[in-house]
PDB file with SEQRES, HELIX, SHEET and CRYST1 records, atoms N, CA, C and O in Angstrom:
SEQRES   1 A   74  MET LEU ASP ILE ASP THR GLY GLU GLN THR GLU ALA LEU          
SEQRES   2 A   74  TYR ARG MET VAL GLU ILE SER GLY GLY LYS ARG ILE GLU          
SEQRES   3 A   74  LYS PHE HIS THR THR ASP ILE ASN HIS ALA LEU LYS PHE          
SEQRES   4 A   74  GLN ARG TRP TYR VAL LYS ARG TYR ARG ARG GLY LEU TYR          
SEQRES   5 A   74  MET GLU ILE ILE PRO LYS LYS LYS ILE TYR ASP PRO LYS          
SEQRES   6 A   74  ASN LYS LYS VAL GLY TYR ASN PHE GLU                          
HELIX    1 AA1 ILE A   33  TYR A   47  1                                  15    
SHEET    1 AA1 4 LYS A  23  THR A  30  0                                        
SHEET    2 AA1 4 ALA A  12  SER A  20 -1                                        
SHEET    3 AA1 4 TYR A  52  ASP A  63 -1                                        
SHEET    4 AA1 4 LYS A  68  PHE A  73 -1                                        
CRYST1    1.000    1.000    1.000  90.00  90.00  90.00 P 1           1          
ATOM      1  N   MET A   1      -3.261 -10.068   1.270  1.00  0.00           N  
ATOM      2  CA  MET A   1      -3.894  -9.611   2.474  1.00  0.00           C  
ATOM      3  C   MET A   1      -5.209 -10.374   2.642  1.00  0.00           C  
ATOM      4  O   MET A   1      -5.945 -10.559   1.672  1.00  0.00           O  
ATOM      5  N   LEU A   2      -5.498 -10.801   3.818  1.00  0.00           N  
ATOM      6  CA  LEU A   2      -6.714 -11.548   4.104  1.00  0.00           C  
ATOM      7  C   LEU A   2      -7.796 -10.596   4.596  1.00  0.00           C  
ATOM      8  O   LEU A   2      -7.600  -9.880   5.578  1.00  0.00           O  
ATOM      9  N   ASP A   3      -8.935 -10.589   3.914  1.00  0.00           N  
ATOM     10  CA  ASP A   3     -10.061  -9.738   4.306  1.00  0.00           C  
ATOM     11  C   ASP A   3     -10.783 -10.407   5.474  1.00  0.00           C  
ATOM     12  O   ASP A   3     -11.199 -11.560   5.365  1.00  0.00           O  
ATOM     13  N   ILE A   4     -10.932  -9.699   6.578  1.00  0.00           N  
ATOM     14  CA  ILE A   4     -11.528 -10.268   7.787  1.00  0.00           C  
ATOM     15  C   ILE A   4     -13.020 -10.518   7.611  1.00  0.00           C  
ATOM     16  O   ILE A   4     -13.535 -11.528   8.090  1.00  0.00           O  
ATOM     17  N   ASP A   5     -13.722  -9.613   6.931  1.00  0.00           N  
ATOM     18  CA  ASP A   5     -15.170  -9.742   6.780  1.00  0.00           C  
ATOM     19  C   ASP A   5     -15.563 -10.940   5.925  1.00  0.00           C  
ATOM     20  O   ASP A   5     -16.428 -11.723   6.317  1.00  0.00           O  
ATOM     21  N   THR A   6     -14.935 -11.090   4.757  1.00  0.00           N  
ATOM     22  CA  THR A   6     -15.324 -12.158   3.829  1.00  0.00           C  
ATOM     23  C   THR A   6     -14.451 -13.397   3.952  1.00  0.00           C  
ATOM     24  O   THR A   6     -14.878 -14.479   3.550  1.00  0.00           O  
ATOM     25  N   GLY A   7     -13.252 -13.277   4.490  1.00  0.00           N  
ATOM     26  CA  GLY A   7     -12.358 -14.415   4.630  1.00  0.00           C  
ATOM     27  C   GLY A   7     -11.624 -14.776   3.350  1.00  0.00           C  
ATOM     28  O   GLY A   7     -11.016 -15.844   3.279  1.00  0.00           O  
ATOM     29  N   GLU A   8     -11.663 -13.913   2.332  1.00  0.00           N  
ATOM     30  CA  GLU A   8     -10.990 -14.214   1.072  1.00  0.00           C  
ATOM     31  C   GLU A   8      -9.707 -13.403   0.942  1.00  0.00           C  
ATOM     32  O   GLU A   8      -9.535 -12.373   1.592  1.00  0.00           O  
ATOM     33  N   GLN A   9      -8.833 -13.878   0.108  1.00  0.00           N  
ATOM     34  CA  GLN A   9      -7.551 -13.227  -0.123  1.00  0.00           C  
ATOM     35  C   GLN A   9      -7.745 -12.054  -1.088  1.00  0.00           C  
ATOM     36  O   GLN A   9      -8.312 -12.234  -2.166  1.00  0.00           O  
ATOM     37  N   THR A  10      -7.287 -10.869  -0.718  1.00  0.00           N  
ATOM     38  CA  THR A  10      -7.395  -9.691  -1.577  1.00  0.00           C  
ATOM     39  C   THR A  10      -6.013  -9.090  -1.774  1.00  0.00           C  
ATOM     40  O   THR A  10      -5.106  -9.304  -0.969  1.00  0.00           O  
ATOM     41  N   GLU A  11      -5.867  -8.341  -2.849  1.00  0.00           N  
ATOM     42  CA  GLU A  11      -4.605  -7.685  -3.132  1.00  0.00           C  
ATOM     43  C   GLU A  11      -4.567  -6.333  -2.433  1.00  0.00           C  
ATOM     44  O   GLU A  11      -5.602  -5.688  -2.265  1.00  0.00           O  
ATOM     45  N   ALA A  12      -3.379  -5.906  -2.028  1.00  0.00           N  
ATOM     46  CA  ALA A  12      -3.226  -4.626  -1.334  1.00  0.00           C  
ATOM     47  C   ALA A  12      -1.986  -3.923  -1.849  1.00  0.00           C  
ATOM     48  O   ALA A  12      -1.054  -4.556  -2.346  1.00  0.00           O  
ATOM     49  N   LEU A  13      -1.988  -2.613  -1.724  1.00  0.00           N  
ATOM     50  CA  LEU A  13      -0.840  -1.795  -2.084  1.00  0.00           C  
ATOM     51  C   LEU A  13      -0.147  -1.382  -0.789  1.00  0.00           C  
ATOM     52  O   LEU A  13      -0.781  -0.839   0.116  1.00  0.00           O  
ATOM     53  N   TYR A  14       1.151  -1.642  -0.707  1.00  0.00           N  
ATOM     54  CA  TYR A  14       1.940  -1.275   0.470  1.00  0.00           C  
ATOM     55  C   TYR A  14       2.755  -0.045   0.100  1.00  0.00           C  
ATOM     56  O   TYR A  14       3.599  -0.098  -0.794  1.00  0.00           O  
ATOM     57  N   ARG A  15       2.500   1.066   0.792  1.00  0.00           N  
ATOM     58  CA  ARG A  15       3.138   2.338   0.473  1.00  0.00           C  
ATOM     59  C   ARG A  15       4.005   2.757   1.650  1.00  0.00           C  
ATOM     60  O   ARG A  15       3.538   2.814   2.787  1.00  0.00           O  
ATOM     61  N   MET A  16       5.277   3.052   1.368  1.00  0.00           N  
ATOM     62  CA  MET A  16       6.212   3.511   2.387  1.00  0.00           C  
ATOM     63  C   MET A  16       6.322   5.035   2.277  1.00  0.00           C  
ATOM     64  O   MET A  16       6.656   5.568   1.219  1.00  0.00           O  
ATOM     65  N   VAL A  17       6.033   5.735   3.397  1.00  0.00           N  
ATOM     66  CA  VAL A  17       5.948   7.192   3.402  1.00  0.00           C  
ATOM     67  C   VAL A  17       6.835   7.745   4.505  1.00  0.00           C  
ATOM     68  O   VAL A  17       6.886   7.199   5.608  1.00  0.00           O  
ATOM     69  N   GLU A  18       7.534   8.831   4.199  1.00  0.00           N  
ATOM     70  CA  GLU A  18       8.298   9.555   5.201  1.00  0.00           C  
ATOM     71  C   GLU A  18       7.511  10.814   5.560  1.00  0.00           C  
ATOM     72  O   GLU A  18       7.065  11.541   4.672  1.00  0.00           O  
ATOM     73  N   ILE A  19       7.341  11.072   6.842  1.00  0.00           N  
ATOM     74  CA  ILE A  19       6.659  12.281   7.301  1.00  0.00           C  
ATOM     75  C   ILE A  19       7.717  13.167   7.939  1.00  0.00           C  
ATOM     76  O   ILE A  19       8.301  12.826   8.967  1.00  0.00           O  
ATOM     77  N   SER A  20       7.950  14.312   7.307  1.00  0.00           N  
ATOM     78  CA  SER A  20       8.987  15.210   7.768  1.00  0.00           C  
ATOM     79  C   SER A  20       8.489  16.653   7.692  1.00  0.00           C  
ATOM     80  O   SER A  20       8.169  17.137   6.606  1.00  0.00           O  
ATOM     81  N   GLY A  21       8.422  17.325   8.796  1.00  0.00           N  
ATOM     82  CA  GLY A  21       7.991  18.717   8.829  1.00  0.00           C  
ATOM     83  C   GLY A  21       6.553  18.914   8.383  1.00  0.00           C  
ATOM     84  O   GLY A  21       6.217  19.942   7.795  1.00  0.00           O  
ATOM     85  N   GLY A  22       5.706  17.940   8.659  1.00  0.00           N  
ATOM     86  CA  GLY A  22       4.307  18.034   8.263  1.00  0.00           C  
ATOM     87  C   GLY A  22       4.053  17.663   6.812  1.00  0.00           C  
ATOM     88  O   GLY A  22       2.911  17.738   6.357  1.00  0.00           O  
ATOM     89  N   LYS A  23       5.079  17.264   6.072  1.00  0.00           N  
ATOM     90  CA  LYS A  23       4.930  16.872   4.675  1.00  0.00           C  
ATOM     91  C   LYS A  23       5.042  15.360   4.552  1.00  0.00           C  
ATOM     92  O   LYS A  23       5.819  14.716   5.258  1.00  0.00           O  
ATOM     93  N   ARG A  24       4.249  14.809   3.639  1.00  0.00           N  
ATOM     94  CA  ARG A  24       4.294  13.369   3.372  1.00  0.00           C  
ATOM     95  C   ARG A  24       5.034  13.149   2.065  1.00  0.00           C  
ATOM     96  O   ARG A  24       4.625  13.661   1.023  1.00  0.00           O  
ATOM     97  N   ILE A  25       6.116  12.394   2.114  1.00  0.00           N  
ATOM     98  CA  ILE A  25       6.916  12.115   0.933  1.00  0.00           C  
ATOM     99  C   ILE A  25       6.876  10.608   0.696  1.00  0.00           C  
ATOM    100  O   ILE A  25       7.351   9.834   1.526  1.00  0.00           O  
ATOM    101  N   GLU A  26       6.309  10.193  -0.438  1.00  0.00           N  
ATOM    102  CA  GLU A  26       6.229   8.761  -0.746  1.00  0.00           C  
ATOM    103  C   GLU A  26       7.589   8.292  -1.245  1.00  0.00           C  
ATOM    104  O   GLU A  26       8.139   8.853  -2.193  1.00  0.00           O  
ATOM    105  N   LYS A  27       8.126   7.263  -0.603  1.00  0.00           N  
ATOM    106  CA  LYS A  27       9.437   6.744  -0.944  1.00  0.00           C  
ATOM    107  C   LYS A  27       9.365   5.489  -1.806  1.00  0.00           C  
ATOM    108  O   LYS A  27      10.220   5.274  -2.664  1.00  0.00           O  
ATOM    109  N   PHE A  28       8.332   4.647  -1.578  1.00  0.00           N  
ATOM    110  CA  PHE A  28       8.289   3.351  -2.251  1.00  0.00           C  
ATOM    111  C   PHE A  28       6.876   2.812  -2.171  1.00  0.00           C  
ATOM    112  O   PHE A  28       6.188   3.037  -1.175  1.00  0.00           O  
ATOM    113  N   HIS A  29       6.422   2.094  -3.213  1.00  0.00           N  
ATOM    114  CA  HIS A  29       5.142   1.394  -3.153  1.00  0.00           C  
ATOM    115  C   HIS A  29       5.224   0.120  -3.989  1.00  0.00           C  
ATOM    116  O   HIS A  29       5.872   0.084  -5.035  1.00  0.00           O  
ATOM    117  N   THR A  30       4.551  -0.923  -3.504  1.00  0.00           N  
ATOM    118  CA  THR A  30       4.545  -2.218  -4.162  1.00  0.00           C  
ATOM    119  C   THR A  30       3.324  -3.002  -3.705  1.00  0.00           C  
ATOM    120  O   THR A  30       2.672  -2.636  -2.726  1.00  0.00           O  
ATOM    121  N   THR A  31       3.018  -4.077  -4.414  1.00  0.00           N  
ATOM    122  CA  THR A  31       1.924  -4.952  -4.011  1.00  0.00           C  
ATOM    123  C   THR A  31       2.443  -6.192  -3.285  1.00  0.00           C  
ATOM    124  O   THR A  31       1.652  -7.039  -2.869  1.00  0.00           O  
ATOM    125  N   ASP A  32       3.757  -6.309  -3.128  1.00  0.00           N  
ATOM    126  CA  ASP A  32       4.362  -7.469  -2.464  1.00  0.00           C  
ATOM    127  C   ASP A  32       4.882  -7.063  -1.086  1.00  0.00           C  
ATOM    128  O   ASP A  32       5.726  -6.174  -0.972  1.00  0.00           O  
ATOM    129  N   ILE A  33       4.380  -7.713  -0.054  1.00  0.00           N  
ATOM    130  CA  ILE A  33       4.760  -7.370   1.318  1.00  0.00           C  
ATOM    131  C   ILE A  33       6.241  -7.649   1.581  1.00  0.00           C  
ATOM    132  O   ILE A  33       6.880  -6.909   2.328  1.00  0.00           O  
ATOM    133  N   ASN A  34       6.791  -8.698   0.981  1.00  0.00           N  
ATOM    134  CA  ASN A  34       8.199  -9.019   1.199  1.00  0.00           C  
ATOM    135  C   ASN A  34       9.112  -7.930   0.638  1.00  0.00           C  
ATOM    136  O   ASN A  34      10.109  -7.586   1.272  1.00  0.00           O  
ATOM    137  N   HIS A  35       8.799  -7.386  -0.526  1.00  0.00           N  
ATOM    138  CA  HIS A  35       9.595  -6.300  -1.100  1.00  0.00           C  
ATOM    139  C   HIS A  35       9.494  -5.045  -0.226  1.00  0.00           C  
ATOM    140  O   HIS A  35      10.483  -4.335  -0.043  1.00  0.00           O  
ATOM    141  N   ALA A  36       8.315  -4.775   0.308  1.00  0.00           N  
ATOM    142  CA  ALA A  36       8.134  -3.609   1.169  1.00  0.00           C  
ATOM    143  C   ALA A  36       8.968  -3.742   2.444  1.00  0.00           C  
ATOM    144  O   ALA A  36       9.598  -2.774   2.871  1.00  0.00           O  
ATOM    145  N   LEU A  37       8.979  -4.911   3.047  1.00  0.00           N  
ATOM    146  CA  LEU A  37       9.760  -5.112   4.272  1.00  0.00           C  
ATOM    147  C   LEU A  37      11.258  -5.059   4.008  1.00  0.00           C  
ATOM    148  O   LEU A  37      12.008  -4.533   4.831  1.00  0.00           O  
ATOM    149  N   LYS A  38      11.712  -5.601   2.864  1.00  0.00           N  
ATOM    150  CA  LYS A  38      13.132  -5.524   2.500  1.00  0.00           C  
ATOM    151  C   LYS A  38      13.548  -4.076   2.280  1.00  0.00           C  
ATOM    152  O   LYS A  38      14.631  -3.671   2.703  1.00  0.00           O  
ATOM    153  N   PHE A  39      12.697  -3.295   1.620  1.00  0.00           N  
ATOM    154  CA  PHE A  39      13.005  -1.886   1.415  1.00  0.00           C  
ATOM    155  C   PHE A  39      13.074  -1.156   2.749  1.00  0.00           C  
ATOM    156  O   PHE A  39      13.953  -0.319   2.954  1.00  0.00           O  
ATOM    157  N   GLN A  40      12.162  -1.463   3.649  1.00  0.00           N  
ATOM    158  CA  GLN A  40      12.151  -0.834   4.982  1.00  0.00           C  
ATOM    159  C   GLN A  40      13.454  -1.122   5.715  1.00  0.00           C  
ATOM    160  O   GLN A  40      14.055  -0.216   6.292  1.00  0.00           O  
ATOM    161  N   ARG A  41      13.899  -2.387   5.695  1.00  0.00           N  
ATOM    162  CA  ARG A  41      15.154  -2.745   6.370  1.00  0.00           C  
ATOM    163  C   ARG A  41      16.350  -2.015   5.750  1.00  0.00           C  
ATOM    164  O   ARG A  41      17.214  -1.507   6.464  1.00  0.00           O  
ATOM    165  N   TRP A  42      16.390  -1.969   4.409  1.00  0.00           N  
ATOM    166  CA  TRP A  42      17.484  -1.295   3.719  1.00  0.00           C  
ATOM    167  C   TRP A  42      17.499   0.199   4.044  1.00  0.00           C  
ATOM    168  O   TRP A  42      18.558   0.771   4.300  1.00  0.00           O  
ATOM    169  N   TYR A  43      16.319   0.830   4.033  1.00  0.00           N  
ATOM    170  CA  TYR A  43      16.215   2.259   4.271  1.00  0.00           C  
ATOM    171  C   TYR A  43      16.656   2.618   5.687  1.00  0.00           C  
ATOM    172  O   TYR A  43      17.363   3.607   5.882  1.00  0.00           O  
ATOM    173  N   VAL A  44      16.250   1.833   6.667  1.00  0.00           N  
ATOM    174  CA  VAL A  44      16.633   2.084   8.060  1.00  0.00           C  
ATOM    175  C   VAL A  44      18.134   1.911   8.235  1.00  0.00           C  
ATOM    176  O   VAL A  44      18.777   2.702   8.925  1.00  0.00           O  
ATOM    177  N   LYS A  45      18.694   0.878   7.613  1.00  0.00           N  
ATOM    178  CA  LYS A  45      20.132   0.640   7.734  1.00  0.00           C  
ATOM    179  C   LYS A  45      20.928   1.765   7.068  1.00  0.00           C  
ATOM    180  O   LYS A  45      21.968   2.175   7.584  1.00  0.00           O  
ATOM    181  N   ARG A  46      20.451   2.260   5.941  1.00  0.00           N  
ATOM    182  CA  ARG A  46      21.162   3.282   5.181  1.00  0.00           C  
ATOM    183  C   ARG A  46      21.022   4.685   5.790  1.00  0.00           C  
ATOM    184  O   ARG A  46      22.023   5.378   5.965  1.00  0.00           O  
ATOM    185  N   TYR A  47      19.796   5.109   6.115  1.00  0.00           N  
ATOM    186  CA  TYR A  47      19.541   6.482   6.537  1.00  0.00           C  
ATOM    187  C   TYR A  47      19.293   6.652   8.032  1.00  0.00           C  
ATOM    188  O   TYR A  47      19.174   7.784   8.500  1.00  0.00           O  
ATOM    189  N   ARG A  48      19.212   5.576   8.786  1.00  0.00           N  
ATOM    190  CA  ARG A  48      19.018   5.598  10.235  1.00  0.00           C  
ATOM    191  C   ARG A  48      17.737   6.325  10.657  1.00  0.00           C  
ATOM    192  O   ARG A  48      17.729   7.023  11.671  1.00  0.00           O  
ATOM    193  N   ARG A  49      16.664   6.168   9.891  1.00  0.00           N  
ATOM    194  CA  ARG A  49      15.341   6.671  10.254  1.00  0.00           C  
ATOM    195  C   ARG A  49      14.291   5.778   9.607  1.00  0.00           C  
ATOM    196  O   ARG A  49      14.516   5.190   8.550  1.00  0.00           O  
ATOM    197  N   GLY A  50      13.152   5.691  10.259  1.00  0.00           N  
ATOM    198  CA  GLY A  50      12.111   4.787   9.812  1.00  0.00           C  
ATOM    199  C   GLY A  50      11.113   5.420   8.854  1.00  0.00           C  
ATOM    200  O   GLY A  50      11.094   6.634   8.655  1.00  0.00           O  
ATOM    201  N   LEU A  51      10.294   4.571   8.274  1.00  0.00           N  
ATOM    202  CA  LEU A  51       9.239   4.996   7.372  1.00  0.00           C  
ATOM    203  C   LEU A  51       7.902   4.492   7.891  1.00  0.00           C  
ATOM    204  O   LEU A  51       7.840   3.505   8.624  1.00  0.00           O  
ATOM    205  N   TYR A  52       6.860   5.163   7.513  1.00  0.00           N  
ATOM    206  CA  TYR A  52       5.501   4.802   7.865  1.00  0.00           C  
ATOM    207  C   TYR A  52       4.934   3.945   6.738  1.00  0.00           C  
ATOM    208  O   TYR A  52       5.008   4.336   5.574  1.00  0.00           O  
ATOM    209  N   MET A  53       4.367   2.780   7.066  1.00  0.00           N  
ATOM    210  CA  MET A  53       3.802   1.911   6.046  1.00  0.00           C  
ATOM    211  C   MET A  53       2.278   2.021   6.039  1.00  0.00           C  
ATOM    212  O   MET A  53       1.622   1.844   7.066  1.00  0.00           O  
ATOM    213  N   GLU A  54       1.730   2.319   4.858  1.00  0.00           N  
ATOM    214  CA  GLU A  54       0.286   2.347   4.678  1.00  0.00           C  
ATOM    215  C   GLU A  54      -0.121   1.107   3.896  1.00  0.00           C  
ATOM    216  O   GLU A  54       0.543   0.731   2.931  1.00  0.00           O  
ATOM    217  N   ILE A  55      -1.199   0.478   4.308  1.00  0.00           N  
ATOM    218  CA  ILE A  55      -1.725  -0.687   3.601  1.00  0.00           C  
ATOM    219  C   ILE A  55      -3.065  -0.284   3.008  1.00  0.00           C  
ATOM    220  O   ILE A  55      -4.018   0.005   3.731  1.00  0.00           O  
ATOM    221  N   ILE A  56      -3.124  -0.269   1.679  1.00  0.00           N  
ATOM    222  CA  ILE A  56      -4.320   0.188   0.974  1.00  0.00           C  
ATOM    223  C   ILE A  56      -4.915  -0.997   0.214  1.00  0.00           C  
ATOM    224  O   ILE A  56      -4.277  -1.513  -0.704  1.00  0.00           O  
ATOM    225  N   PRO A  57      -6.119  -1.438   0.574  1.00  0.00           N  
ATOM    226  CA  PRO A  57      -6.722  -2.597  -0.105  1.00  0.00           C  
ATOM    227  C   PRO A  57      -7.233  -2.237  -1.503  1.00  0.00           C  
ATOM    228  O   PRO A  57      -7.562  -1.084  -1.783  1.00  0.00           O  
ATOM    229  N   LYS A  58      -7.290  -3.245  -2.367  1.00  0.00           N  
ATOM    230  CA  LYS A  58      -7.824  -3.070  -3.703  1.00  0.00           C  
ATOM    231  C   LYS A  58      -9.343  -3.056  -3.617  1.00  0.00           C  
ATOM    232  O   LYS A  58      -9.945  -3.925  -2.987  1.00  0.00           O  
ATOM    233  N   LYS A  59      -9.957  -2.067  -4.251  1.00  0.00           N  
ATOM    234  CA  LYS A  59     -11.387  -1.882  -4.155  1.00  0.00           C  
ATOM    235  C   LYS A  59     -12.041  -2.118  -5.510  1.00  0.00           C  
ATOM    236  O   LYS A  59     -11.524  -1.696  -6.545  1.00  0.00           O  
ATOM    237  N   LYS A  60     -13.187  -2.801  -5.490  1.00  0.00           N  
ATOM    238  CA  LYS A  60     -13.953  -3.070  -6.703  1.00  0.00           C  
ATOM    239  C   LYS A  60     -14.911  -1.904  -6.932  1.00  0.00           C  
ATOM    240  O   LYS A  60     -15.690  -1.549  -6.047  1.00  0.00           O  
ATOM    241  N   ILE A  61     -14.850  -1.309  -8.129  1.00  0.00           N  
ATOM    242  CA  ILE A  61     -15.685  -0.157  -8.457  1.00  0.00           C  
ATOM    243  C   ILE A  61     -16.544  -0.502  -9.667  1.00  0.00           C  
ATOM    244  O   ILE A  61     -16.033  -0.919 -10.706  1.00  0.00           O  
ATOM    245  N   TYR A  62     -17.858  -0.323  -9.518  1.00  0.00           N  
ATOM    246  CA  TYR A  62     -18.787  -0.603 -10.612  1.00  0.00           C  
ATOM    247  C   TYR A  62     -19.263   0.714 -11.215  1.00  0.00           C  
ATOM    248  O   TYR A  62     -19.710   1.606 -10.494  1.00  0.00           O  
ATOM    249  N   ASP A  63     -19.165   0.834 -12.544  1.00  0.00           N  
ATOM    250  CA  ASP A  63     -19.641   2.007 -13.269  1.00  0.00           C  
ATOM    251  C   ASP A  63     -20.978   1.660 -13.916  1.00  0.00           C  
ATOM    252  O   ASP A  63     -20.998   0.967 -14.933  1.00  0.00           O  
ATOM    253  N   PRO A  64     -22.107   2.127 -13.351  1.00  0.00           N  
ATOM    254  CA  PRO A  64     -23.411   1.741 -13.884  1.00  0.00           C  
ATOM    255  C   PRO A  64     -23.709   2.316 -15.267  1.00  0.00           C  
ATOM    256  O   PRO A  64     -24.488   1.739 -16.025  1.00  0.00           O  
ATOM    257  N   LYS A  65     -23.102   3.431 -15.590  1.00  0.00           N  
ATOM    258  CA  LYS A  65     -23.342   4.050 -16.890  1.00  0.00           C  
ATOM    259  C   LYS A  65     -22.778   3.196 -18.031  1.00  0.00           C  
ATOM    260  O   LYS A  65     -23.450   2.973 -19.038  1.00  0.00           O  
ATOM    261  N   ASN A  66     -21.555   2.729 -17.864  1.00  0.00           N  
ATOM    262  CA  ASN A  66     -20.906   1.898 -18.889  1.00  0.00           C  
ATOM    263  C   ASN A  66     -21.056   0.408 -18.621  1.00  0.00           C  
ATOM    264  O   ASN A  66     -20.677  -0.417 -19.452  1.00  0.00           O  
ATOM    265  N   LYS A  67     -21.604   0.065 -17.468  1.00  0.00           N  
ATOM    266  CA  LYS A  67     -21.781  -1.323 -17.035  1.00  0.00           C  
ATOM    267  C   LYS A  67     -20.461  -2.100 -17.058  1.00  0.00           C  
ATOM    268  O   LYS A  67     -20.364  -3.194 -17.614  1.00  0.00           O  
ATOM    269  N   LYS A  68     -19.451  -1.490 -16.432  1.00  0.00           N  
ATOM    270  CA  LYS A  68     -18.131  -2.105 -16.356  1.00  0.00           C  
ATOM    271  C   LYS A  68     -17.668  -2.127 -14.909  1.00  0.00           C  
ATOM    272  O   LYS A  68     -18.048  -1.282 -14.098  1.00  0.00           O  
ATOM    273  N   VAL A  69     -16.847  -3.104 -14.611  1.00  0.00           N  
ATOM    274  CA  VAL A  69     -16.256  -3.238 -13.280  1.00  0.00           C  
ATOM    275  C   VAL A  69     -14.776  -2.900 -13.383  1.00  0.00           C  
ATOM    276  O   VAL A  69     -14.070  -3.421 -14.246  1.00  0.00           O  
ATOM    277  N   GLY A  70     -14.315  -2.029 -12.502  1.00  0.00           N  
ATOM    278  CA  GLY A  70     -12.924  -1.669 -12.454  1.00  0.00           C  
ATOM    279  C   GLY A  70     -12.374  -1.870 -11.056  1.00  0.00           C  
ATOM    280  O   GLY A  70     -13.132  -1.991 -10.093  1.00  0.00           O  
ATOM    281  N   TYR A  71     -11.055  -1.904 -10.946  1.00  0.00           N  
ATOM    282  CA  TYR A  71     -10.400  -2.079  -9.660  1.00  0.00           C  
ATOM    283  C   TYR A  71      -9.457  -0.907  -9.442  1.00  0.00           C  
ATOM    284  O   TYR A  71      -8.800  -0.439 -10.372  1.00  0.00           O  
ATOM    285  N   ASN A  72      -9.401  -0.436  -8.186  1.00  0.00           N  
ATOM    286  CA  ASN A  72      -8.594   0.722  -7.850  1.00  0.00           C  
ATOM    287  C   ASN A  72      -8.103   0.586  -6.412  1.00  0.00           C  
ATOM    288  O   ASN A  72      -8.791   0.020  -5.563  1.00  0.00           O  
ATOM    289  N   PHE A  73      -6.907   1.111  -6.147  1.00  0.00           N  
ATOM    290  CA  PHE A  73      -6.407   1.169  -4.778  1.00  0.00           C  
ATOM    291  C   PHE A  73      -6.827   2.503  -4.196  1.00  0.00           C  
ATOM    292  O   PHE A  73      -6.456   3.547  -4.730  1.00  0.00           O  
ATOM    293  N   GLU A  74      -7.599   2.497  -3.104  1.00  0.00           N  
ATOM    294  CA  GLU A  74      -8.050   3.726  -2.460  1.00  0.00           C  
ATOM    295  C   GLU A  74      -7.749   3.694  -0.995  1.00  0.00           C  
ATOM    296  O   GLU A  74      -8.057   4.647  -0.280  1.00  0.00           O  
TER     297      GLU A  74                                                      
END                                                                             
């Protein structure tokens, strides 16, 4: 995924979610956009209903107490 603000390539989590009756059911998640799109095509062909795709960027988190940098999808 390309970050618009900085112009650098960042990693993202692609999450496929079904919303049914006010409930969110996670069906699939991956960091590869091609796998997410293939799963979407397969799911639509098999079950005849679509999924909602969420794109969650990888975030850099600094812990000042331990002076460590961690990464998390939020």
